PDBQT receptor file of N, H, CA, C and O in Angstrom, charges set to zero:
ATOM      1  N   MET A   1      54.528 136.797 104.305  1.00  0.00    +0.000 N 
ATOM      2  CA  MET A   1      55.831 136.865 103.951  1.00  0.00    +0.000 C 
ATOM      3  C   MET A   1      56.259 135.896 103.312  1.00  0.00    +0.000 C 
ATOM      4  O   MET A   1      55.851 134.736 103.245  1.00  0.00    +0.000 OA
ATOM      5  N   SER A   2      57.587 136.703 102.564  1.00  0.00    +0.000 N 
ATOM      6  H   SER A   2      57.918 137.645 102.618  1.00  0.00    +0.000 HD
ATOM      7  CA  SER A   2      57.596 135.966 101.407  1.00  0.00    +0.000 C 
ATOM      8  C   SER A   2      59.357 135.156 101.746  1.00  0.00    +0.000 C 
ATOM      9  O   SER A   2      60.012 135.118 102.788  1.00  0.00    +0.000 OA
ATOM     10  N   ILE A   3      59.553 134.791 100.827  1.00  0.00    +0.000 N 
ATOM     11  H   ILE A   3      59.021 134.821  99.981  1.00  0.00    +0.000 HD
ATOM     12  CA  ILE A   3      60.874 133.696 101.150  1.00  0.00    +0.000 C 
ATOM     13  C   ILE A   3      62.185 134.492 100.745  1.00  0.00    +0.000 C 
ATOM     14  O   ILE A   3      61.988 135.113  99.700  1.00  0.00    +0.000 OA
ATOM     15  N   ASP A   4      63.240 134.633 101.163  1.00  0.00    +0.000 N 
ATOM     16  H   ASP A   4      63.400 134.128 102.012  1.00  0.00    +0.000 HD
ATOM     17  CA  ASP A   4      64.455 135.476 100.836  1.00  0.00    +0.000 C 
ATOM     18  C   ASP A   4      64.755 134.945  99.671  1.00  0.00    +0.000 C 
ATOM     19  O   ASP A   4      64.274 133.819  99.545  1.00  0.00    +0.000 OA
ATOM     20  N   SER A   5      65.552 135.434  98.493  1.00  0.00    +0.000 N 
ATOM     21  H   SER A   5      65.943 136.349  98.595  1.00  0.00    +0.000 HD
ATOM     22  CA  SER A   5      66.218 135.384  97.315  1.00  0.00    +0.000 C 
ATOM     23  C   SER A   5      67.107 134.308  97.444  1.00  0.00    +0.000 C 
ATOM     24  O   SER A   5      66.984 133.246  96.833  1.00  0.00    +0.000 OA
ATOM     25  N   SER A   6      67.899 134.545  98.144  1.00  0.00    +0.000 N 
ATOM     26  H   SER A   6      67.999 135.408  98.640  1.00  0.00    +0.000 HD
ATOM     27  CA  SER A   6      68.857 133.434  98.645  1.00  0.00    +0.000 C 
ATOM     28  C   SER A   6      68.633 132.460  99.083  1.00  0.00    +0.000 C 
ATOM     29  O   SER A   6      69.586 131.710  99.294  1.00  0.00    +0.000 OA
ATOM     30  N   LEU A   7      67.091 131.958  99.466  1.00  0.00    +0.000 N 
ATOM     31  H   LEU A   7      66.316 132.567  99.294  1.00  0.00    +0.000 HD
ATOM     32  CA  LEU A   7      66.925 130.302  99.821  1.00  0.00    +0.000 C 
ATOM     33  C   LEU A   7      65.833 129.928  99.038  1.00  0.00    +0.000 C 
ATOM     34  O   LEU A   7      64.947 129.156  99.402  1.00  0.00    +0.000 OA
ATOM     35  N   LYS A   8      65.931 130.665  97.611  1.00  0.00    +0.000 N 
ATOM     36  H   LYS A   8      66.651 131.293  97.314  1.00  0.00    +0.000 HD
ATOM     37  CA  LYS A   8      65.074 130.218  96.633  1.00  0.00    +0.000 C 
ATOM     38  C   LYS A   8      66.007 128.986  95.677  1.00  0.00    +0.000 C 
ATOM     39  O   LYS A   8      67.134 129.252  95.261  1.00  0.00    +0.000 OA
ATOM     40  N   THR A   9      65.370 127.702  95.435  1.00  0.00    +0.000 N 
ATOM     41  H   THR A   9      64.454 127.486  95.772  1.00  0.00    +0.000 HD
ATOM     42  CA  THR A   9      66.129 126.566  94.887  1.00  0.00    +0.000 C 
ATOM     43  C   THR A   9      66.092 126.555  93.212  1.00  0.00    +0.000 C 
ATOM     44  O   THR A   9      66.707 125.741  92.522  1.00  0.00    +0.000 OA
ATOM     45  N   GLU A  10      65.354 127.485  92.776  1.00  0.00    +0.000 N 
ATOM     46  H   GLU A  10      64.855 128.145  93.336  1.00  0.00    +0.000 HD
ATOM     47  CA  GLU A  10      65.190 127.502  91.113  1.00  0.00    +0.000 C 
ATOM     48  C   GLU A  10      66.834 128.102  90.863  1.00  0.00    +0.000 C 
ATOM     49  O   GLU A  10      67.504 128.878  91.544  1.00  0.00    +0.000 OA
ATOM     50  N   GLY A  11      67.178 127.292  89.434  1.00  0.00    +0.000 N 
ATOM     51  H   GLY A  11      66.633 126.661  88.881  1.00  0.00    +0.000 HD
ATOM     52  CA  GLY A  11      68.202 127.710  89.210  1.00  0.00    +0.000 C 
ATOM     53  C   GLY A  11      69.811 127.496  89.614  1.00  0.00    +0.000 C 
ATOM     54  O   GLY A  11      70.834 127.784  88.992  1.00  0.00    +0.000 OA
ATOM     55  N   ASN A  12      69.596 126.848  90.967  1.00  0.00    +0.000 N 
ATOM     56  H   ASN A  12      68.765 126.614  91.473  1.00  0.00    +0.000 HD
ATOM     57  CA  ASN A  12      70.899 126.464  91.598  1.00  0.00    +0.000 C 
ATOM     58  C   ASN A  12      71.468 125.127  90.945  1.00  0.00    +0.000 C 
ATOM     59  O   ASN A  12      72.568 124.755  91.354  1.00  0.00    +0.000 OA
ATOM     60  N   LEU A  13      70.900 124.455  90.082  1.00  0.00    +0.000 N 
ATOM     61  H   LEU A  13      70.006 124.757  89.749  1.00  0.00    +0.000 HD
ATOM     62  CA  LEU A  13      71.529 123.318  89.323  1.00  0.00    +0.000 C 
ATOM     63  C   LEU A  13      72.415 124.155  87.994  1.00  0.00    +0.000 C 
ATOM     64  O   LEU A  13      73.143 123.476  87.270  1.00  0.00    +0.000 OA
ATOM     65  N   THR A  14      72.307 125.333  87.812  1.00  0.00    +0.000 N 
ATOM     66  H   THR A  14      71.716 125.885  88.399  1.00  0.00    +0.000 HD
ATOM     67  CA  THR A  14      73.002 125.639  86.828  1.00  0.00    +0.000 C 
ATOM     68  C   THR A  14      74.710 126.373  87.183  1.00  0.00    +0.000 C 
ATOM     69  O   THR A  14      75.536 126.715  86.337  1.00  0.00    +0.000 OA
ATOM     70  N   THR A  15      74.806 126.429  88.266  1.00  0.00    +0.000 N 
ATOM     71  H   THR A  15      74.135 126.152  88.954  1.00  0.00    +0.000 HD
ATOM     72  CA  THR A  15      76.021 126.803  88.758  1.00  0.00    +0.000 C 
ATOM     73  C   THR A  15      77.103 125.795  88.533  1.00  0.00    +0.000 C 
ATOM     74  O   THR A  15      76.873 124.588  88.605  1.00  0.00    +0.000 OA
ATOM     75  N   ILE A  16      78.605 126.422  88.186  1.00  0.00    +0.000 N 
ATOM     76  H   ILE A  16      78.792 127.403  88.128  1.00  0.00    +0.000 HD
ATOM     77  CA  ILE A  16      79.522 125.390  87.903  1.00  0.00    +0.000 C 
ATOM     78  C   ILE A  16      80.027 124.388  89.016  1.00  0.00    +0.000 C 
ATOM     79  O   ILE A  16      80.482 124.967  90.003  1.00  0.00    +0.000 OA
ATOM     80  N   ARG A  17      80.044 123.065  89.065  1.00  0.00    +0.000 N 
ATOM     81  H   ARG A  17      79.674 122.595  88.263  1.00  0.00    +0.000 HD
ATOM     82  CA  ARG A  17      80.896 122.524  90.271  1.00  0.00    +0.000 C 
ATOM     83  C   ARG A  17      82.305 122.835  90.206  1.00  0.00    +0.000 C 
ATOM     84  O   ARG A  17      82.890 123.130  89.164  1.00  0.00    +0.000 OA
ATOM     85  N   ASN A  18      82.862 122.756  91.420  1.00  0.00    +0.000 N 
ATOM     86  H   ASN A  18      82.387 122.516  92.267  1.00  0.00    +0.000 HD
ATOM     87  CA  ASN A  18      84.350 122.505  91.652  1.00  0.00    +0.000 C 
ATOM     88  C   ASN A  18      84.954 121.108  91.816  1.00  0.00    +0.000 C 
ATOM     89  O   ASN A  18      86.081 120.942  91.350  1.00  0.00    +0.000 OA
ATOM     90  N   VAL A  19      84.475 120.304  92.291  1.00  0.00    +0.000 N 
ATOM     91  H   VAL A  19      83.559 120.439  92.670  1.00  0.00    +0.000 HD
ATOM     92  CA  VAL A  19      85.012 119.018  92.474  1.00  0.00    +0.000 C 
ATOM     93  C   VAL A  19      83.942 117.839  92.695  1.00  0.00    +0.000 C 
ATOM     94  O   VAL A  19      82.842 117.814  93.247  1.00  0.00    +0.000 OA
ATOM     95  N   MET A  20      84.576 117.053  92.157  1.00  0.00    +0.000 N 
ATOM     96  H   MET A  20      85.470 117.073  91.709  1.00  0.00    +0.000 HD
ATOM     97  CA  MET A  20      83.690 115.894  92.127  1.00  0.00    +0.000 C 
ATOM     98  C   MET A  20      83.117 115.167  93.228  1.00  0.00    +0.000 C 
ATOM     99  O   MET A  20      83.607 115.434  94.325  1.00  0.00    +0.000 OA
ATOM    100  N   THR A  21      81.965 114.097  93.190  1.00  0.00    +0.000 N 
ATOM    101  H   THR A  21      81.567 113.880  92.299  1.00  0.00    +0.000 HD
ATOM    102  CA  THR A  21      81.403 113.578  94.351  1.00  0.00    +0.000 C 
ATOM    103  C   THR A  21      82.355 112.337  94.514  1.00  0.00    +0.000 C 
ATOM    104  O   THR A  21      82.951 112.137  93.456  1.00  0.00    +0.000 OA
ATOM    105  N   ARG A  22      82.679 111.467  95.469  1.00  0.00    +0.000 N 
ATOM    106  H   ARG A  22      82.195 111.629  96.329  1.00  0.00    +0.000 HD
ATOM    107  CA  ARG A  22      83.567 110.644  95.887  1.00  0.00    +0.000 C 
ATOM    108  C   ARG A  22      83.357 109.271  94.665  1.00  0.00    +0.000 C 
ATOM    109  O   ARG A  22      84.331 108.642  94.251  1.00  0.00    +0.000 OA
ATOM    110  N   THR A  23      82.042 109.006  94.253  1.00  0.00    +0.000 N 
ATOM    111  H   THR A  23      81.251 109.517  94.589  1.00  0.00    +0.000 HD
ATOM    112  CA  THR A  23      82.435 107.835  93.154  1.00  0.00    +0.000 C 
ATOM    113  C   THR A  23      82.902 108.389  92.162  1.00  0.00    +0.000 C 
ATOM    114  O   THR A  23      83.760 107.686  91.629  1.00  0.00    +0.000 OA
ATOM    115  N   GLU A  24      82.678 109.623  91.517  1.00  0.00    +0.000 N 
ATOM    116  H   GLU A  24      81.981 110.194  91.950  1.00  0.00    +0.000 HD
ATOM    117  CA  GLU A  24      83.372 110.355  90.538  1.00  0.00    +0.000 C 
ATOM    118  C   GLU A  24      84.966 110.262  90.554  1.00  0.00    +0.000 C 
ATOM    119  O   GLU A  24      85.838 110.047  89.712  1.00  0.00    +0.000 OA
ATOM    120  N   ARG A  25      84.919 110.533  91.942  1.00  0.00    +0.000 N 
ATOM    121  H   ARG A  25      84.210 110.708  92.626  1.00  0.00    +0.000 HD
ATOM    122  CA  ARG A  25      86.491 110.982  91.953  1.00  0.00    +0.000 C 
ATOM    123  C   ARG A  25      87.230 109.462  91.814  1.00  0.00    +0.000 C 
ATOM    124  O   ARG A  25      88.142 109.384  90.991  1.00  0.00    +0.000 OA
ATOM    125  N   ILE A  26      86.933 108.462  92.455  1.00  0.00    +0.000 N 
ATOM    126  H   ILE A  26      86.192 108.525  93.124  1.00  0.00    +0.000 HD
ATOM    127  CA  ILE A  26      87.209 107.194  92.685  1.00  0.00    +0.000 C 
ATOM    128  C   ILE A  26      87.196 106.557  90.599  1.00  0.00    +0.000 C 
ATOM    129  O   ILE A  26      87.967 105.906  89.894  1.00  0.00    +0.000 OA
ATOM    130  N   ALA A  27      86.210 107.065  90.451  1.00  0.00    +0.000 N 
ATOM    131  H   ALA A  27      85.583 107.593  91.024  1.00  0.00    +0.000 HD
ATOM    132  CA  ALA A  27      86.553 106.644  88.322  1.00  0.00    +0.000 C 
ATOM    133  C   ALA A  27      87.376 107.456  87.769  1.00  0.00    +0.000 C 
ATOM    134  O   ALA A  27      88.137 107.039  86.896  1.00  0.00    +0.000 OA
ATOM    135  N   ALA A  28      87.385 108.615  88.120  1.00  0.00    +0.000 N 
ATOM    136  H   ALA A  28      86.767 108.954  88.829  1.00  0.00    +0.000 HD
ATOM    137  CA  ALA A  28      88.712 109.389  87.916  1.00  0.00    +0.000 C 
ATOM    138  C   ALA A  28      89.919 108.916  87.924  1.00  0.00    +0.000 C 
ATOM    139  O   ALA A  28      90.746 108.855  87.013  1.00  0.00    +0.000 OA
ATOM    140  N   LEU A  29      89.979 108.544  89.146  1.00  0.00    +0.000 N 
ATOM    141  H   LEU A  29      89.308 108.593  89.886  1.00  0.00    +0.000 HD
ATOM    142  CA  LEU A  29      91.562 108.599  89.488  1.00  0.00    +0.000 C 
ATOM    143  C   LEU A  29      91.791 106.648  88.573  1.00  0.00    +0.000 C 
ATOM    144  O   LEU A  29      92.608 106.322  87.712  1.00  0.00    +0.000 OA
ATOM    145  N   LYS A  30      90.884 105.933  89.140  1.00  0.00    +0.000 N 
ATOM    146  H   LYS A  30      90.220 106.198  89.840  1.00  0.00    +0.000 HD
ATOM    147  CA  LYS A  30      91.160 104.490  88.469  1.00  0.00    +0.000 C 
ATOM    148  C   LYS A  30      91.359 104.507  86.857  1.00  0.00    +0.000 C 
ATOM    149  O   LYS A  30      91.771 103.550  86.202  1.00  0.00    +0.000 OA
ATOM    150  N   GLU A  31      90.974 105.821  86.326  1.00  0.00    +0.000 N 
ATOM    151  H   GLU A  31      90.639 106.598  86.859  1.00  0.00    +0.000 HD
ATOM    152  CA  GLU A  31      91.672 106.063  84.941  1.00  0.00    +0.000 C 
ATOM    153  C   GLU A  31      92.976 106.529  84.779  1.00  0.00    +0.000 C 
ATOM    154  O   GLU A  31      93.691 106.203  83.831  1.00  0.00    +0.000 OA
ATOM    155  N   ASP A  32      93.233 107.120  85.483  1.00  0.00    +0.000 N 
ATOM    156  H   ASP A  32      92.652 107.385  86.253  1.00  0.00    +0.000 HD
ATOM    157  CA  ASP A  32      94.786 107.700  85.845  1.00  0.00    +0.000 C 
ATOM    158  C   ASP A  32      95.578 106.746  86.258  1.00  0.00    +0.000 C 
ATOM    159  O   ASP A  32      96.766 106.871  85.963  1.00  0.00    +0.000 OA
ATOM    160  N   GLY A  33      95.167 105.578  87.020  1.00  0.00    +0.000 N 
ATOM    161  H   GLY A  33      94.201 105.477  87.259  1.00  0.00    +0.000 HD
ATOM    162  CA  GLY A  33      96.066 104.454  87.430  1.00  0.00    +0.000 C 
ATOM    163  C   GLY A  33      96.237 104.933  88.938  1.00  0.00    +0.000 C 
ATOM    164  O   GLY A  33      97.139 104.266  89.445  1.00  0.00    +0.000 OA
ATOM    165  N   LYS A  34      95.746 105.770  89.762  1.00  0.00    +0.000 N 
ATOM    166  H   LYS A  34      95.013 106.312  89.350  1.00  0.00    +0.000 HD
ATOM    167  CA  LYS A  34      96.092 106.226  90.952  1.00  0.00    +0.000 C 
ATOM    168  C   LYS A  34      95.243 105.630  92.043  1.00  0.00    +0.000 C 
ATOM    169  O   LYS A  34      95.461 106.067  93.173  1.00  0.00    +0.000 OA
ATOM    170  N   PHE A  35      94.453 104.848  91.926  1.00  0.00    +0.000 N 
ATOM    171  H   PHE A  35      94.276 104.493  91.008  1.00  0.00    +0.000 HD
ATOM    172  CA  PHE A  35      93.283 104.036  92.788  1.00  0.00    +0.000 C 
ATOM    173  C   PHE A  35      93.473 102.815  91.945  1.00  0.00    +0.000 C 
ATOM    174  O   PHE A  35      93.387 102.604  90.735  1.00  0.00    +0.000 OA
ATOM    175  N   ILE A  36      93.882 101.769  93.433  1.00  0.00    +0.000 N 
ATOM    176  H   ILE A  36      93.952 101.941  94.416  1.00  0.00    +0.000 HD
ATOM    177  CA  ILE A  36      94.149 100.324  92.859  1.00  0.00    +0.000 C 
ATOM    178  C   ILE A  36      92.805  99.881  94.022  1.00  0.00    +0.000 C 
ATOM    179  O   ILE A  36      92.500 100.360  95.113  1.00  0.00    +0.000 OA
ATOM    180  N   GLU A  37      92.400  99.106  93.461  1.00  0.00    +0.000 N 
ATOM    181  H   GLU A  37      92.648  98.717  92.574  1.00  0.00    +0.000 HD
ATOM    182  CA  GLU A  37      91.237  98.531  94.084  1.00  0.00    +0.000 C 
ATOM    183  C   GLU A  37      91.749  97.638  95.229  1.00  0.00    +0.000 C 
ATOM    184  O   GLU A  37      92.575  96.753  95.010  1.00  0.00    +0.000 OA
ATOM    185  N   GLY A  38      91.182  97.913  96.612  1.00  0.00    +0.000 N 
ATOM    186  H   GLY A  38      90.510  98.632  96.791  1.00  0.00    +0.000 HD
ATOM    187  CA  GLY A  38      91.559  96.864  97.669  1.00  0.00    +0.000 C 
ATOM    188  C   GLY A  38      92.822  97.541  98.491  1.00  0.00    +0.000 C 
ATOM    189  O   GLY A  38      92.955  97.280  99.686  1.00  0.00    +0.000 OA
ATOM    190  N   LYS A  39      93.965  98.631  97.646  1.00  0.00    +0.000 N 
ATOM    191  H   LYS A  39      93.856  98.843  96.675  1.00  0.00    +0.000 HD
ATOM    192  CA  LYS A  39      94.828  98.689  98.165  1.00  0.00    +0.000 C 
ATOM    193  C   LYS A  39      94.503 100.120  99.191  1.00  0.00    +0.000 C 
ATOM    194  O   LYS A  39      94.885 100.229 100.356  1.00  0.00    +0.000 OA
ATOM    195  N   ASN A  40      93.650 101.220  98.365  1.00  0.00    +0.000 N 
ATOM    196  H   ASN A  40      93.340 101.131  97.418  1.00  0.00    +0.000 HD
ATOM    197  CA  ASN A  40      93.189 102.433  98.924  1.00  0.00    +0.000 C 
ATOM    198  C   ASN A  40      92.013 102.364  99.029  1.00  0.00    +0.000 C 
ATOM    199  O   ASN A  40      91.318 101.490  98.510  1.00  0.00    +0.000 OA
ATOM    200  N   THR A  41      91.537 103.471  99.864  1.00  0.00    +0.000 N 
ATOM    201  H   THR A  41      92.101 104.181 100.286  1.00  0.00    +0.000 HD
ATOM    202  CA  THR A  41      90.551 103.353 100.655  1.00  0.00    +0.000 C 
ATOM    203  C   THR A  41      89.584 104.748 100.049  1.00  0.00    +0.000 C 
ATOM    204  O   THR A  41      90.153 105.682  99.484  1.00  0.00    +0.000 OA
ATOM    205  N   ALA A  42      87.997 104.728 100.268  1.00  0.00    +0.000 N 
ATOM    206  H   ALA A  42      87.535 103.969 100.727  1.00  0.00    +0.000 HD
ATOM    207  CA  ALA A  42      87.515 105.933  99.543  1.00  0.00    +0.000 C 
ATOM    208  C   ALA A  42      87.980 106.809 100.529  1.00  0.00    +0.000 C 
ATOM    209  O   ALA A  42      87.772 108.005 100.320  1.00  0.00    +0.000 OA
ATOM    210  N   HIS A  43      88.682 106.425 101.767  1.00  0.00    +0.000 N 
ATOM    211  H   HIS A  43      88.852 105.454 101.937  1.00  0.00    +0.000 HD
ATOM    212  CA  HIS A  43      88.471 108.081 102.524  1.00  0.00    +0.000 C 
ATOM    213  C   HIS A  43      89.838 108.722 102.297  1.00  0.00    +0.000 C 
ATOM    214  O   HIS A  43      90.789 107.940 102.289  1.00  0.00    +0.000 OA
ATOM    215  N   GLY A  44      90.085 110.006 102.111  1.00  0.00    +0.000 N 
ATOM    216  H   GLY A  44      89.313 110.640 102.117  1.00  0.00    +0.000 HD
ATOM    217  CA  GLY A  44      91.362 111.276 102.068  1.00  0.00    +0.000 C 
ATOM    218  C   GLY A  44      91.485 110.703 100.919  1.00  0.00    +0.000 C 
ATOM    219  O   GLY A  44      92.506 110.036 100.754  1.00  0.00    +0.000 OA
ATOM    220  N   LEU A  45      90.544 110.789  99.860  1.00  0.00    +0.000 N 
ATOM    221  H   LEU A  45      89.715 111.332  99.994  1.00  0.00    +0.000 HD
ATOM    222  CA  LEU A  45      91.072 110.952  98.543  1.00  0.00    +0.000 C 
ATOM    223  C   LEU A  45      91.314 112.443  98.215  1.00  0.00    +0.000 C 
ATOM    224  O   LEU A  45      90.892 113.463  98.760  1.00  0.00    +0.000 OA
ATOM    225  N   PRO A  46      92.116 112.252  97.167  1.00  0.00    +0.000 N 
ATOM    226  CA  PRO A  46      92.547 114.141  96.855  1.00  0.00    +0.000 C 
ATOM    227  C   PRO A  46      91.392 114.295  96.243  1.00  0.00    +0.000 C 
ATOM    228  O   PRO A  46      90.679 113.490  95.644  1.00  0.00    +0.000 OA
ATOM    229  N   LYS A  47      91.244 115.862  96.548  1.00  0.00    +0.000 N 
ATOM    230  H   LYS A  47      91.823 116.516  97.035  1.00  0.00    +0.000 HD
ATOM    231  CA  LYS A  47      90.017 116.603  95.792  1.00  0.00    +0.000 C 
ATOM    232  C   LYS A  47      90.560 116.405  94.039  1.00  0.00    +0.000 C 
ATOM    233  O   LYS A  47      91.772 116.441  93.824  1.00  0.00    +0.000 OA
ATOM    234  N   THR A  48      89.620 116.209  92.905  1.00  0.00    +0.000 N 
ATOM    235  H   THR A  48      88.636 116.179  93.079  1.00  0.00    +0.000 HD
ATOM    236  CA  THR A  48      89.756 116.299  91.792  1.00  0.00    +0.000 C 
ATOM    237  C   THR A  48      89.080 117.198  91.085  1.00  0.00    +0.000 C 
ATOM    238  O   THR A  48      87.903 117.313  91.426  1.00  0.00    +0.000 OA
ATOM    239  N   LYS A  49      89.506 117.998  90.047  1.00  0.00    +0.000 N 
ATOM    240  H   LYS A  49      90.463 117.905  89.770  1.00  0.00    +0.000 HD
ATOM    241  CA  LYS A  49      88.650 119.223  89.478  1.00  0.00    +0.000 C 
ATOM    242  C   LYS A  49      87.613 118.670  88.564  1.00  0.00    +0.000 C 
ATOM    243  O   LYS A  49      87.911 117.497  88.340  1.00  0.00    +0.000 OA
ATOM    244  N   VAL A  50      86.636 118.975  88.006  1.00  0.00    +0.000 N 
ATOM    245  H   VAL A  50      86.394 119.928  88.189  1.00  0.00    +0.000 HD
ATOM    246  CA  VAL A  50      85.782 118.385  86.905  1.00  0.00    +0.000 C 
ATOM    247  C   VAL A  50      86.039 118.940  85.811  1.00  0.00    +0.000 C 
ATOM    248  O   VAL A  50      85.960 120.147  85.585  1.00  0.00    +0.000 OA
ATOM    249  N   LYS A  51      86.343 118.141  85.107  1.00  0.00    +0.000 N 
ATOM    250  H   LYS A  51      86.406 117.160  85.290  1.00  0.00    +0.000 HD
ATOM    251  CA  LYS A  51      86.705 118.253  83.397  1.00  0.00    +0.000 C 
ATOM    252  C   LYS A  51      85.547 118.705  83.016  1.00  0.00    +0.000 C 
ATOM    253  O   LYS A  51      84.463 118.349  83.479  1.00  0.00    +0.000 OA
ATOM    254  N   ASP A  52      85.789 119.756  81.890  1.00  0.00    +0.000 N 
ATOM    255  H   ASP A  52      86.670 120.044  81.514  1.00  0.00    +0.000 HD
ATOM    256  CA  ASP A  52      85.200 120.321  80.861  1.00  0.00    +0.000 C 
ATOM    257  C   ASP A  52      84.579 119.624  80.327  1.00  0.00    +0.000 C 
ATOM    258  O   ASP A  52      83.953 119.991  79.332  1.00  0.00    +0.000 OA
TER     259      ASP A  52
């Protein structure tokens, strides 16, 4: 029995990511001045598109 082609993991990392991880979002929001340490929380952050 063979594995279905949709379940193979080879080449999955080459796709374009739509949103950043939480730590990447915090770093990007800090650069823009929209995240203040101690005032804002890491929960409920706005989604930020990945910059090319």
